[in-house]
C-alpha positions in Angstrom: 82.7 35.6 -154.2 83.2 32.1 -155.4 86.3 30.7 -157.3 84.9 31.3 -160.8 84.0 34.9 -159.8 87.4 35.5 -158.4 89.1 34.2 -161.6 86.9 36.4 -163.8 87.4 39.3 -161.4 91.2 39.0 -161.8 90.7 39.6 -165.5 88.5 42.7 -165.0 89.8 46.1 -164.2 89.8 47.1 -160.5 86.9 49.6 -160.9 84.8 46.9 -162.5 85.6 44.5 -159.7 84.5 47.1 -157.2 81.3 47.8 -159.0 80.5 44.1 -159.1 81.4 43.7 -155.4 79.1 46.6 -154.5 76.2 45.1 -156.5 76.7 41.8 -154.8 76.8 43.6 -151.4 73.6 45.5 -152.2 71.9 42.3 -153.3 73.0 40.4 -150.2 71.9 43.3 -148.0 68.5 43.4 -149.7 68.1 39.6 -149.2 69.2 39.9 -145.6 66.7 42.7 -145.0 63.9 40.7 -146.7 64.7 37.6 -144.5 64.9 39.7 -141.4 61.5 41.3 -142.2 60.0 37.9 -142.9 61.3 36.5 -139.6 60.0 39.5 -137.6 56.6 39.2 -139.2 56.5 35.4 -138.3 57.5 36.2 -134.8 54.8 38.9 -134.4 52.2 36.5 -135.9 53.2 33.8 -133.4 52.9 36.2 -130.5 49.5 37.4 -131.7 48.3 33.8 -132.0 49.6 33.0 -128.5 47.9 36.1 -127.1 44.6 35.2 -128.9 44.7 31.6 -127.7 45.3 32.7 -124.1 42.4 35.1 -124.2 40.1 32.5 -125.7 41.2 30.0 -123.1 40.5 32.5 -120.3 37.0 33.2 -121.8 36.3 29.5 -122.1 37.1 29.0 -118.4 35.2 32.0 -117.3 32.0 31.2 -119.3 32.2 27.4 -119.2 29.2 27.1 -116.9 26.9 29.4 -119.0 24.8 26.5 -120.4 24.4 25.1 -116.9 23.6 28.6 -115.5 21.0 29.1 -118.2 19.3 25.8 -117.3 19.3 26.8 -113.6 17.4 30.0 -114.5 14.4 27.8 -115.3 14.6 26.4 -111.8 14.8 29.9 -110.3 11.8 31.0 -112.4 9.8 28.0 -111.1 10.8 28.7 -107.5 9.6 32.3 -108.0 6.3 31.1 -109.4 5.8 28.7 -106.5 6.4 31.5 -104.0 4.1 33.9 -105.8 1.3 31.3 -105.9 1.4 31.0 -102.1 -1.1 33.0 -100.1 0.2 36.3 -98.6 -0.8 35.1 -95.1 -0.3 31.3 -95.1 -2.0 29.2 -92.4 0.1 27.3 -89.8 0.4 24.2 -92.0 1.9 26.1 -94.9 4.4 28.3 -92.9 7.2 25.6 -92.8 6.8 25.1 -96.6 7.0 28.9 -97.2 10.0 29.2 -94.9 11.7 26.3 -96.7 11.0 27.7 -100.2 12.3 31.2 -99.1 15.5 29.6 -97.7 16.0 27.7 -100.9 15.6 30.9 -102.9 18.0 32.8 -100.7 20.6 30.0 -101.0 20.2 29.8 -104.8 20.7 33.5 -105.2 23.7 33.4 -102.9 25.2 30.6 -105.1 24.4 32.6 -108.2 26.2 35.6 -106.7 29.3 33.5 -105.8 29.5 32.4 -109.4 29.0 35.8 -111.0 25.4 35.3 -112.0 23.3 38.4 -111.3 19.9 39.7 -112.2 19.5 42.4 -114.9 18.0 45.5 -113.4 15.0 46.7 -115.4 11.9 48.3 -113.7 12.2 52.1 -113.7 15.1 52.1 -116.1 15.1 53.1 -119.8 14.8 50.2 -122.2 18.2 48.8 -123.0 18.0 46.5 -126.0 21.2 44.8 -125.0 19.6 43.6 -121.7 15.8 43.9 -122.2 13.4 42.5 -124.6 10.2 44.6 -124.9 7.2 42.4 -125.0 4.4 44.9 -124.4 3.9 48.7 -124.7 1.5 50.0 -122.0 0.0 53.4 -121.2 1.8 54.7 -118.2 2.7 58.0 -116.5 6.3 57.0 -116.8 8.6 58.5 -119.4 8.1 56.8 -122.8 10.6 54.0 -123.3 10.9 53.3 -119.5 10.5 49.8 -118.3 7.3 49.7 -116.1 7.1 45.9 -115.4 9.2 42.8 -115.6 7.5 39.7 -117.1 10.5 37.5 -116.7 13.8 38.4 -115.1 17.0 38.7 -117.1 20.4 37.4 -116.0 24.0 38.1 -116.6 27.0 35.8 -116.1 29.8 38.2 -115.2 29.5 40.7 -118.1 27.8 38.4 -120.6 24.0 38.2 -121.0 22.6 34.8 -120.2 19.0 35.8 -120.8 17.3 39.2 -121.5 14.6 40.5 -119.2 11.2 40.3 -120.8 9.6 43.7 -120.0 6.6 46.0 -120.4 7.5 49.5 -121.6 5.7 52.8 -121.3 4.5 54.2 -124.6 4.0 57.8 -125.5 0.4 58.9 -124.8 
């Protein structure tokens, strides 16, 4: 209570002074509780923001190379096409070229693996729209909805899809 309140309180009967004091205590308690609740909410919001930013930072670090990895998939595709274009039984002059290309492919796949880049499995599995993109439906003895051929390989970076596999799917006959 301030000085004015104490002067006025001296003029009031004791019971009235107690009632006013209780009302003031109740009001101050409510204000304290409101401020405490406000402070706790602000603290929780700050903690949530900190947690979200730490998670976003970790994701940014983990997936920073995704654009580069996606670009490297084009190189991997071209290397696959080059190897597929070579004859099954190359002559003596082509054997060093074939060996070199196969060594480059092995090393590239090893580097991909070290950095968490792996091929999406597809042939023989049911179509998974989260990893496969059906390009063609073909008649097949396989179960309808099963991937029967891969037109272009799909790739994952850790658990995130870099590129879906382009596949042919068995249709119901």
